[in-house]
N, C-alpha and C positions, 0 to 999 in steps of 0.2 A: 654642565652635565657632560660626561664623556661619552664617546661613541665612535662608530665607524661609518664611512660613507660608501655607498654602493650605487651602481647605475639603477635607475628606475625603469623597470621593464615596460614593454609596450602596453600590456594589459593594465598595469597600475597607472601608467601614464595616461591612458584613455580615461580612466576614472578620475584622475587628478584634473584633467582638462575639462571634463564634464562639470566638475565642481566649480570651475571658474566662471560659470554663468550666473553666479549669485547665490544668495542664501537658499532660494527655493530649490535650485539644483543640488546644493549641498545636502539639503534635507532628504532628497530623493536617493542619495547615496548612502544613507544610514538606515539601520534597521534596529528594532528593539524587541527583545525576547524577555518574557516574564516567566521565571521559574517559581512556582508555588511550592512551598515546603510546609507541611503540617506535622507537628510532633515536637519532641524535645530537641531543638536545634542548639548546637554548641557554636555560638556566633564566632568566638575567637578562633576556633578550629577552622570554620568555614573561611574566615579571612586569611588564615595561614595557608590554606589550600589554594585560595585564589592567588596569593603572593607567589607560591611555588610555580604556578602556571605562568604567571606574569614574567618571572625570571627565565623560565624554560623556553618560551616561544619568542624568539627575536622579532618575528613578524608583527607582534602586538605592539612593539615599541618603536615603530618607524616614524620618520618625519620627512615628507618630500621637501625638496628644495623649492625656493620661490619660483624658479623657472621650469620646474617639472622634469628636470633631466636626471637628478640624483635623489637618493633617499638616505637619510641618516638613521642608524640604529643606535638608540640610546642605551647605555649600559646601566645607568643608575637612576632611571626615571622612576619616581615613586608610584606605587600601586594606586590607581584612581578608584578609591574606595570611599563610599559615603554611607551613613546610616541615618534612618529616620524612624520615628516612633509615631504611628497613627493609632495606637491601641486605645488612647483616651477618647477617640471618636466613637467607640463602641460599634453599634451596627452600621454607622456611617463610614467605617474604615474602608469598606470595599469601594464605596463611592469616591473616597479620597484617593484610593489607589488608582482607580480609573482616570480621575482627573489628573493625577500626577503623571501617569503614562502619557496622556494626551499632551500635557505641557512639555514633557521631555521630548516627545516626537517633534516638537516645533523649535527645539534648540539645536541649531546646526553645528557641525564640526567645521573648523577651519583646518584644511588638510596640512597647512604649514605650521600649525600650533599643536604640539602633542600635549596630552595623549589622545589617541583616536579611538579609545575605548573607555567607557564609563561603567562602573559597577556600583549599584545602590542596593542596600539591604533595607527593606521596609518591614517593621514590626506592626502587624495588624491586630494582634490580640495574643492571648495566652496560647503558646505553641502554634502560632500562625504567622508565617513570614512570606515575603515575596522578594526574590532577588531579580533586579532589573539589570539586564545586560544590553547596553546601548553602544553600537559599534559602527564605525565607518567601514565601507566595503574594502577600503585600502588595506585594512588589517584583519578583517574577519567578515566573511560572507555568511549567508544563512546556512549553507551546506556545512561549513566548518563549525558553526555555532553548536550544532548537535554533538559533534565529536568533542568540542571543548567542554560542554556540560557533562558529558559522560566521563571525561577525564577529571573534571572537578569532583564528581561524585566519588570516583575511585580514590582520588587523593584525600578527600575528606574522610573516607572510611579508613584508609590506612593510617592517617594521622590520629584519628580517634582511637585506633587500636594500638597506638604507640609504635607504629612501623614507619620507617623512612621510605617515602616513595622512591621507586627505582627508575623513574623516567629520565632518559638522557636529554640533554639540551637539543632544541630544534633550531638550527641556524636558519638565517634567511636564505632561501634558495637563490642561486644565480639565475637571472632571467635568460632564457634562450629565445631571442627575438628573431632568429633566422627563420624565414618562411621557406619551406622546401619548394623547389620549382614545380614539383608535381602538384602540390596543394594550390599554388597560385594558378597553374594552368587549369585545374579543376574549377576553381572559382571563376576564372575568366570565361570558361565555357558555360558555366551555370548562369552567369549574369551578363551574357553577351548582349541581350536586349532586356533592359530593366522592365519589370512589371510596373503597372500603374500603382501609385499609392492607394491603399485601401480607402474607398470612399464610403465610409460608414455614416449612417443617418444621425449625426450629432445634433445636440440641442442648439448649438451656436457655432458660428463660423470660427475659424482659427484666429486667435488674437494677433494683432500687429506685433506685439512684443511677447515672445514666448513666456508662458507662465508654467509653474511646476506644481502648484498646489493641487491636491488630489481629493476625490470623493470615492467612497467605497460602498460596495454592496456584498452581502454574504448569504450563502445558502448551503445547507447540509443535505447531501443525498443519503438516504437511509441505507442500512447494511444490506437489505434485500436488493436494492438497485446496484450497489457496488458488487455484490455477488454475481448478478447478471452480467455486469460489464467484465468481470474476471472470466466468466464462462465464455463470453464472446472472444476475449483475448486468447484464451486457451484454444478455442476452436480454430482460430486463425493463426496460431503459432506465434502470438505476439505478447506484449506486456500490457498491463493496465495503462501505463503512460501512453503507449501507442494508440490505444482506443480513445483515451481522453483527448489527445492531440488531434486525432483524425476527426473526432466529433466537433472539436473547436474549428477545424478547417471547414467542415460542412456548415457550421454555424456562421462563420465569417462569409462564406460564399453566398449563403442565403440572405444575410443582412446587407451585403454590398452589391450583390448581383454580378460580382466579378469572379472569373474562373482562374486567373493567373495572378498570384500575389505572394507576398513574403510575410512570414511571421518570425519574430525574434525568438530564439530558443537559447537556454543557457548551455554553455560549453565549459568544461573544467579542464585546466591544464595543471600538471603536478606543481604544487606549491604556490599556485597563483589563484587570485579570486576568480569566481565565476564571471564570465563575460558572455554577452549575447551576440549571436551571429544570425544572419537571415536564413530561414528555411524556405526555399522556393517551393510553392505548392501549385499544382494544377488540378483543379477540382471541377468536374463536369457533373451536371445533374443526372445524366444517364449512367454514371459509374455505379458499379455495385458497391455495397458496403465493404465487402471483402477486398475489392480492388483499391478503394480509397485508403483503407487501413494499411494494406500492404505497401502501397506506394509511399504513404506518409512515413511509415516506419523505416523503409529503405532510404528515403531522403534524409531522415534524421540521422541514421547511421552514417551516411556519407558526410554530413556536416560535422559530426563528431570526429570522423576520421581525418578531416581537413581543417581542424579547428585551431591550427597554430598561428592564426592571424586575428587581429582585432578588426572591428567594423571600420574604424577610421583608417587603419592601415590598409584594409582591403579597398576602400574607396580611393585612397591615394594611389595604390599600386595599379588599379584598373583605370585611373584617370576619371573617376566619377566624383567630381568635386561639388557639383551643384546641389542645392538644397533638395531638389526633387529626388535625388538618389537616396539621401538620408531618410526622407519621408517614405519612400517606397520600401525601404529595407529595415527600418528600425523603429517605427512608431507603434506597432502592435506586437505584443509578445505573449508568450505562454510559458508557464513553469509548472513542473510537477514535483512535489515534495513527498518522497516515500515515507516521511515521518521521522521522528527522532529515533536514534539508535536506542536499543534497550539498555537501561542502566538502573542501578538502585542506590539510593542514599541510605546510609546506615541508620536504621531506627526511624526513618522519616517516610512519610507518604509524599509523593511529588507528582506534579504534572506541569507540562510546558505549554505556554500560551504565546501565540504570535501577537506582538503588540500593535500590528498594523503599520500603516505608513501615512505620512502627512503630505508627501509629495511624490511626483512621478516624472521621470525624464521623458517618457513617450506619451502616447495618447490613451492607450488602453492596454492593460496587463491583466491576464487571467492567471490565477495561482490555485492549483488543486493540491490539497494535502490530505493524506490519510490521517484520520482521527479514530484510532481503533479500527472497528469494522466499517465505520462510516467514512464519508468523504466530504471535507469542507471545501467549498469553492468560493474564492474571493475575486471579485472583479473590481479592479482599481481603474479609475478614469480621470483624465485631466478635468479639474473643476472649471477650467475655461471653456470646455466643450460639452460637458455632461452634467446632468442633474442626477441626484441619488435615485430618484424614482425611475429614471431611464435605465440606469444600471440594474436596478432591481428587476425591472421588466425583462431586460435582456437575459439576466440570469435565469429567469423563468423559462425563456425560450431555449436556452442552452440545456437546462435541466430536462425540459420536455423531450428534446432531441436525444439526450443521453438515456432517458428512461425508455425510449423506443428502441435504442440500440441494445439496452440491457435485455429486452425481450425478443431480440432478433434470433430466430432459430435457424434461418437459412441466409447467412450474410452474402453468399454468392448470388442469390436470387433477388435480394432487396436492393433497390437503388437509392441514391442520395436524395433524389427528388421526392421519394416517398416518406422521408423522415419529416415528421411534422415539427413546425416551430411553435405552433399554437396549440395549447391544450383545448379541451372541449369548450370550456368557458370562453377562452379568447377567440376561438373560431366563431362561436355563436355571437359574440359581441360585434365583430367586424362584418359578418355576413347578415345577421338578423337584427340585432338591437339597433345598430346605427342605420339600418335600412327599414325601420319600422314605419313605413309611410303609406300603408294601405288605406284607401278611401273608397267608399261605395258610390262611385259616380256612374251615371247612365251614359255609357260610351257607345250605345247603339244608335244614337241620333247624331246627325250632322250638325255643324255649326249654325246653319241658317235657322234651325228650329229654336236654338237658344236666343238668337237675336230677335226672331219674330215674337217669341213669348215676351221678351222685354219691351218690344214696341207696343204690344197690346196693353202692357201695364202703364207705360209712360209715353203715349203717342205724341203729346205736344211738347215734350222736353227736347231741347236741342241735342242732337246726336253728334253733329260735326260742323266745323266752321273752317273756311279757308278763303283767304284774300277778300274778306268782307262779305262773303256769302255764307249762308247757314242752312242746314237741313235738320228738321225735327225728325223724330223716329218714324212717324207715320209717313212722311214724304219719302224718307229713305227707303222704307219698305215698298211703297208704290213704285218708285223708280227701279229698284232692283228686281221686283217682280216682273215689271214690263220688260226689262233687259233679258231676264232669264227666259221668258216666254218667246221673245224675239229670237233668241239663240235656238230654242227648241224648234221653232218653225223652220229654221235653216238646217235642221238635222243634227244639232250639237247637243250632246247629252252625256250620260254616264260613260266614263272611260275616255272621253275626248280631252285633248289639251288645247287651250286657247292662249295665244300670246297676248300680253298686255304691254303696249308701247304708248304709254299715256304719261303726260307730265304730272307733277305733284298738284293735285286739285281734288275737288269733290268728285269729279268724274272718275278719278283713280279709285276712290273708295267704292263708287257705284259699280265700276267695271268688275272688280274682284268679287264683290258680293253677288252680283248678278251671275257671274260664271259659276260660283259655288252653288247658288240656288238651282241652276240648270242641271246640276249633277256632274258637270264637267269640272276640270281642274285648270288652274291658270299657271302660266309660265311668265314671270316678270322679265321684261326685256328693257334693260336700263339704257336710256338714250345716251348716257355717258360712256357706255362700253364701246370698245372698238368695233367697227362694222364687221370685220372678219369674225370676231368672237360671237357677235349676235347672229351672224349667218350660220355658224356652226351649231349654236344652241337651237335655233329654229329648225334646222335640218335634222338634228339628232332627235328632237322631240316630234318630228313629223307634223309640224303645225300646219293646219289648213286655213285657219283664220287668225287675224290679229284684231284686237280692239285698239282703236286709235282716236285721236281728236283732230279737229281741223287746224289747230295751231302748231302741231308737231308732225312733220311728215317723215315716215320711216324710210331708211335707205333702201336702195334696190336689192341689197342682199336679203332683206326681209320680205319685200313685197312680191318678188318673182315667184309665180306659181301659187300665191296665197291670196285669199280674200281679205280686204281691210274693211272692218265694220266700225262706224263712228259711234262712240258711246252715247252721245246726246241723242242721236237719231233713234237708236234702238230703245233707249229709255223712254222716248216719247211715243213709241208705237202703242196701239191699244193693248191693254192687258187682258185679252180675252183668249179663248181657246181652251183646249183640254188642260186641266190642272196638272202641274208637274208632279211626278212621283217624289216621295220624300227622300231626302238625302240620308244615306246610311253612314254609320260610323266607319265601315270598311271601305267607303268610297274614297277615291283619291281627291285631295284638296288642292295641292299645288306641287309643282316641281321646281325646285330652286337649284340653280347651277352654282357649284363652288369650284375652286381651283383644283386641278388634278395633277398628279405627279408626272403624267405623260406630256404635259403642256396643253392639253385640251380639258375644258371643264367637264365635270361630271354632274349629272342631275339627280338630286335627292328627292325621293318620292315620299311626301308627307300625307298621311291619311287624316280623315276628319277625326277619328278617335284619338290620334296623336295630338291634334290641335286642341280638341275639346278638353282632353285631360290636362294639357298644359295650362289652358286658360282658367279652368276651375281650380287648379292647384295654385296658380298665381293670385287668384282672387282671395285665397286664404292667406298666403304668405309669398311676398311681402304684404299683400293686401291691397284691395282697390274697391272703392265704394261709389255709390251714386253721387255723392257730393264732390267727387274728384274731377279735375280737369287735367287731361294729359296733352302735352305739347308734342306732336308727332314730327320728328325731325329726321327720321331714318329713311334712306332710299328703299323702295319696294324690293329691290334685288338682294337686300341684306335681310336674312331671315328674321332678325329681331323686330322688323317692322310689323310682324304678325301680332306682337303684343300691343303695339300702339293702335293698330286699326281695329282689333277685335275685342280686347279686354274691356275697354269702356262700354262697348255696345252690349255686352252680356250682363252688365250690372246697372245700366241706366245712367252711366256717366257721360262725360262730354269730352270730345277731342278737338284740338285745334291743329290743323295740318299746316305745316310750314309750306308756303308756296315755293315754286322754283326760284323766284327772286330772293325770298328770305332764306331759303336753304343754302344759296351760294354766297350770301352776303352776311358775314358774322355780325356786324353791328345791327343789321336789320333783324337778324334772328334774335339777338339779345332784346331788341325792342319788343318783338312779338312775345317772347317769354315773360318780359316784365309787365306787359299791358294786357295779356290775354286771360288773366286769372288762373294761370297754370298752377297746379299743386303737385304734379308728378312729371318728372322728366326722365326718360330712358335715354342713355347716351353712352358713348365710349370715352375712355380716358383721353384719347386724342382730342376730341371736341372740347372736353373740359380744360385741357391744357391750352387750347386755342383761345378759349374765353379768358383764361388767365393772361395770355399773351397780349390781348387787347385791353386788359384792365377792366373786364366786366365780370369779375367773380361775384359781384353783388347780385347778379340775377339768380343765383342758386339759393339765396337766403330764403329760408322758409319752405323750400321745396323738399319733396321726397325724391331722392336720386336713385335710380336703378342703373348701375354702371356695370358694363361687361364688354365682351367682344375682344378684349386683350387684357393682359395682366395689369392690375391697378398698381401704379407706383406708390410706394410707401409715403413719399413726400406729398403726393397729390392727396392721398387719403387723409394725411394729417391736416392739410390745409382746408379740406372740405368738411371734416367730421364736426367741427365746431361751428360751421357757418350754415350748413343746410339743416333741415328738420330731421331727416333720416338719411343715412347713407347705406346703400345695399350693394354688395358685390355679387354679381351673377355670373354663372359659368355654365357652358354647355355648347356642344358642337351642333351644327345644322342637322346632323343625322339623328339626333335625339330630340328634335323639336325645340329649337330656340334656347331655353334655359333648362338646366337639369339640377342645379343646386343654387342655393341662395344663402347669403350671410349678412346679417346686419352688423355694420362696422361701428364699434364703440371707441371712444377715446382711449388711447394707449394700447389698442389691439395690434400687436406686432408679432410675427408677420401677418399680412392680410390673408385670411382664409377664404377658400371657395365656398365654405359652408356645408350645409346638410342637403340631402336630396329632397326634391319637391315631391308632391303627392304621387303615389303609385310609381315611384322611381327608385331604382336600386343602383348604388354605385359600388363597384368593387375595385380594389387595388390589388393586382395580381402579379405574381412573378412570371418568369418566362415559361414556366410549365403550367401556368393557369391556376396556381394555388394562391390563396389569400395571403397577403403580406401582413406581418404583425404591425401594430400601430407604430408610427415613426419610421417605418422602413419604406423606402421609395420603390414603387412599382409602376406598372402601366395602369391607367385608368380605363375601366370598362363600365359601360352604362347599360342598364337593363330596365325593363318596365314598359309602361304604356306609352312612353314617348318615343320609343325606338321606331325609326322610319321603316318603310317598306322596301328598303334597299335602294339601289341606283337604277336609274332609267336605262334600260337596254344594256345593262352591264352585269349579267349574271355571274361572271367570273369574279369581278370585284366585290359584288354583293356577298358572294359566298365566303370571300376572304375576310371581309370586315364585319359582317353580321353573322353571328354564330349562335348555336343553342346555349342557353343559360343552364349550366350544370348544377346550379345551387338552388334555384327557385322555379325552374321551368321558363318557358317563353324564349325570347331572343335577347342577345346583348350585343352591343356595338363596341368595337375596339377603337379608342379615340386616338391613340398615338401620343397622348399626353402622359407625362409622368407626374406622380403625386404621392401623397401619403396621408394616413389618418393621424390626427393628433387630437385626443380628447373628443372624439366624435365629430370633428370638423375636418373636411377635406382641404388639403393644402397643395398648391401647384408647385411643381419642381421643373417646369420647362418641357419643351418637346424633346423626344428621344434623339432627334437629329440636330439639336441646337447646341449640345455640349461642346466645349472646347477642351482640347488636351494639348498642353504646351510644356515642354521640359519635364515630362513625367507627372505633371499636375493635371487633375481633372477640374475644370473651372465652369461654373454656371454663369453665363453672361449676365443673368439678372442681378447677381450680387454686385457686379461692376456698375450696371446701369442704375441701380438704386442709389449707390454712393454718388455717382456723377450727377444724377438728376437733382440732388439736393443743393447743388451749386447755383446761386442766383445767376440768371442769364441763360441757363440751359433750358430750352423749351422741351426737348426730348432727345433721347440718345439711344444708341444701340452698339453693343460690343460684339465683334466678330474676330475670327482668326483669319489672317491673310498670309499667303506665302510670298516671301521675298527672295526665293531661290531654293536651291537644293537644301533640304534639311534646315530651312530657316523660316519657321512659322512664328509669327508675331501677333500680339494682341493689338487690334486697332479699335479705337473708340470713335464712332461718328457722332457728332454733336450738332443739333440744329440750334443755331443762335443767330441773332440779327447781326451782330458785329463781334469781332474778337475782343478788342479793347482790353487786352491782358487776360481774357477769359481762359485761354489755354494754359497759361502758367498758374493761374489761380486754381484751375481744375486739377492740374497735375499735383499741386501742393495738397489739395484736399484728398486726392486719392492716395498720396503718400501717407496721410494721416489715418485714412480709413481702411486701407486694404493692405494685405501682405504683399511683399515685393513681387511674388510670382503672379499676382493678380493685377498688377499695375500695367496699363497699356503702354507699349513702347511708342505708340504714335496716337496722337489725337487729331482727327480730321474735322474741321468745322465746315458745315454746309448751311446754306440758307434754309433748307428744309430737307427732311428725310424722305426718300421715295416711298410711296404708298401703293398698296394693292387697290383694286377697284372698290373694295369694301372699307378702305380707309385704314388698313393695318400696315405697319412698317414692312416694306418689301426688302428683305435682306439681300435677295438675289440681284436687286437693281442698284445696290450701293456702288458708287464709282470706285475705281481702283485708288489706293492711297496715292497722295501727291508725289511728285518727283523727289521732294525733300526726304520723304520717308524711304524711298528706294535707293537713296545714296548710301544708306547703311544705318544700322542701329545706333552707331555712335552719334549721328546727327541728333537723334532723339534722346540720347543719353544726357544731353545738356552740356553747354559750355562751362568751363571753370571760371566763375566770376568773382572769386574771392581767393586771396593768398592762402587762406587756411585750406581751401579745397585743393589748391595746387600742391601744397605741402603734403597732404595725405595722398594725393594721386601719385606723387613721386614715390612714396613708400610702396603703394600698391603695385606700381610698375615693376619695382625691384623684386618684391616678394612673389608676385604671381607670374611675372614674365610676360606681361601684355604691353602693347605699345600705346593703345588709346584707352583712356579712362574718362568717363563723363560724370557730371555732378549727380546724375540720377542712377548711376550704376550701383549694383550690389556687389560686395566683396565675393560672395559665394558664386553669384552668377558669372563673374569674370573668371572663375576657375580656382578661387581660394578654397581652403578647407580649414578645419578647426585648429590644427596645429599652426598653420600660417597665421590664422586670425589671432591666436595667442601671442605669436611672435610680433605681430603688428601692434597689439595692445601694449606689449612690453616695450617696444621701441618708441612708441609715442610717449609713454610715461617717462622713459629714460631721457628723451630729448626735450620734453616740454613740461615735465612734472605734472601732467594731466593724465589721469587714469580713465581711459574709456572702458565701458562695460562690454564684455564679450557678447553679452546678449544683444546689445545695440548693434554690434558689428554683424551679427547674424541676421538681424531683422531690418536694418536701416540702409540708407543709401549714403554715398560719400558726402552729399550735401548735408544730410542730417547729422552725420558724425562731425563734420567740420563745425557745425554750430555749437558743439560741445566745447570747442577750444575758445579761449578768451579772445575778444575782439581787439587785438593789439595791432596786427599788421593789416593795413588797408591797401598798400601798394604792392602788387604781385612781384614787380622787379626786385624788391628788396629781399625776397625770401632766400634765394641761394646764398647771398652774402651773410645774411643773419644766421643761416644754418652753419656756415663755415666759422663765423665768430663763436657760435655756441660750441662747436667741436674744438676750435683752437684753444679757447680759454676755459672750457668746462663749465661755463655759467649756464643757468637755466635760460631757455630760449626767450621767455617773455621778459626776463631781466635784461637780456641783450637788446630786446626790441623797445625797451622803455626809453623814450626820448628825454626823460628827466635826467638820465645819466649821460646821454650823448649830445643832447641839444641839437643844433643844426648840423653838427658834424656828421650825424647819421645820414642825413640827406646827401652830404658831400661824398661819403663813403659809398653810397649806393648808386652814385651816378656812373 
């Protein structure tokens, strides 16, 4: 074939380069349009018309060179025309057409093999045809397709009328790749500080290896809504496109919770395909609708005015080579299609259909296209990250927002925060249906009344055991009555606070129950706490008395100015005197101190009604009966001890309290659990991991496990769910009374949910303006209902900040500071708001790293944090608790390379014998030691030494291309400063020198060590490599032929010395 060669412009070069990432990427660069033609079609004339256009437009006949630098225009390339007859299928012809379109969408173009346009005419029946136009964006984009079809219609009509079309040839335009200095300066100012990548609530994490297959959802807005949007645009002096894009910006802000982000928008240069550039948007909830639309339109105008650059060219010019920049600027996009230009086919009725897409280069793309008076909206998402149902739900949110905009009469007075994302049904679902937990409990009585009623029903049943002693219900009642009366004789009653400094024993149970019966409230004082902390707690609570035992003497910080009463002596006093007034639901039950942000603990005030509601709810679900025995292992200062001490007593069950000795000795605790007849165990993931660490997982067999207090690792849940009888995940802060939601974990349930709210409890997931988030969208968790505490002790300021009025159902609600979302009616945890890590433009959830690391054998527990290693040098550090290293660090690093994207892989792994814990047994991130000196010597230390000649060979090329001095085995090409064009050059060079073709997609997602493994294992001795490369270059032989000792024998060793 004859032709001419021309330089390949930057815009086409960018598209050529994108196609080098494999067939999936190539599919994303193609589009298919279906032209339906009804009537007496003259097929031969249509083919002639297509041939005229084929010859007229040189741009349809291009072929890029293999290196992407030039393009060849073929002069005599035959028209890519095919015909198919589906008419024999009858009524099934339409189905065959749809299947044919879907099949064609999955046939990629090779940009180096012409033609890059395919035309197929399908006969569907008598006077029913469909013309398929399938094109690569290098030769024809969607915008130009409409013009080409209009031209085809005109040419067909002229030929049919016997006229010769008068169109002049359209040569290939010369690319103008010069970027004006003014445009570059504008972009530099606009992107001086990159926004974070949009953190949308996807169904799955980003895959290790980029995938391009897509899923789609579609919705059509009716003409009335479109008319309202046009009115709004007219009122604001804008276009319909501006309103739709502004609405999309508000939608993305609400979905992500981010206010500064970029959206890719199409830009057209004369004679070049459309290309996408980042539109930087700043959206604030308090902005008016008019302000948002005006700013969006102005920003879009500026992008078009400075659109003489490609995204890749922009990143290179501004030195933004790392993957975070591409993620921040190019993964989410928007496109408005004003519709096909008006044209007529002589004697035919026609309409144009977008054939859809099978692949997507980014993660999310919205396309709005006018369809007559209606508006079709297609949402395309990466199949690796989204389900179709998710995209359909999101389209509903976007449509709800647009419908509100269409009815906006005063855009200057309406704010973005007022635009609903949920329609009435969606709002009712998250606020009411998923919070339908109302129960008719008697919350006017205190806890002692429930226990007394049970004691009357089963007086001789064993209520509690500890260290070989046992109390039946009747004896427990007598002792607690006596202690309550003894306190009353000393002037202690309703409203008073009494400290409990008692070791784990039956006396501990008698002490707290006796205080509750007296009408007073107890304050747990854990002997394990630092004395200074205990002193602060006692002082803040203004304690006058402590309950103690002879075997444990409180420190001076507690005894000074306070009376110490011995539990056994009070319980042995005569139970006579005036009967005690009944305890009411609104009486204070206990004050439990939790960590405070100021460094001093804060006391949470729990009322009897809070506690009674919780216990009655837990009796229903997860459920607890008279035949159950609970092993109580939790310290009294941890609020979840309330379940262990009181739930068995209101149903006639039995508890076995682990003594101080058993509590501190894991093997002894295991023996207690195994031999006590225990059926229920409430515990934390930390304790369960400890049991695994000592090889006693067997003790949970047959138990019902209530697990909470910290996030449950997926690996732990997998190991337990088939071993125990039931596994429940429980969630709730101290401020809402122990647990607020429960979920029974079933095999294969991933990720692990927090479950549904318990009785008389409502859970809301709200945005920063206090509005409910749609399902799947992360927000802050607020908890309302009868479990909400009475605030903080002597802290009205903090109470007013964290406990506020519930605007949805009345009452009060508590702000947890936890992040989460709803999925199918189940609450899911997304970490603390202050635990997120941001490195190199990426927002990272530590839990994702921790789950992957915890699956490695030998890792007892782990935590990922960001650590500063100097100015602008923030790195990921993974702290691992393991007995010995024994190669664990390298195995763990290899696992993380397999499981996590490069940007989520820790640059340093620090092994510790144990992770520091808070007083309640949770991992204390603040107490983690600084990374070792090895980590502070520089990231290259952790990048890994070059242990293989193949690694050394690739590192040499990276140094030359990227211009860096140090390259490590665990480095990523893009993190070192490489970009897509350099990556393509790297791939080409390796193929040229070794005959091995690496995949560009692997360069983008892998490390040097991973890429080196793709090369044949011929060279084992690194010193040989420089000579072998010289031999290859001198003699032009393939590198691995040069390295084959069957040709050189021992002489190769001699040459390499």
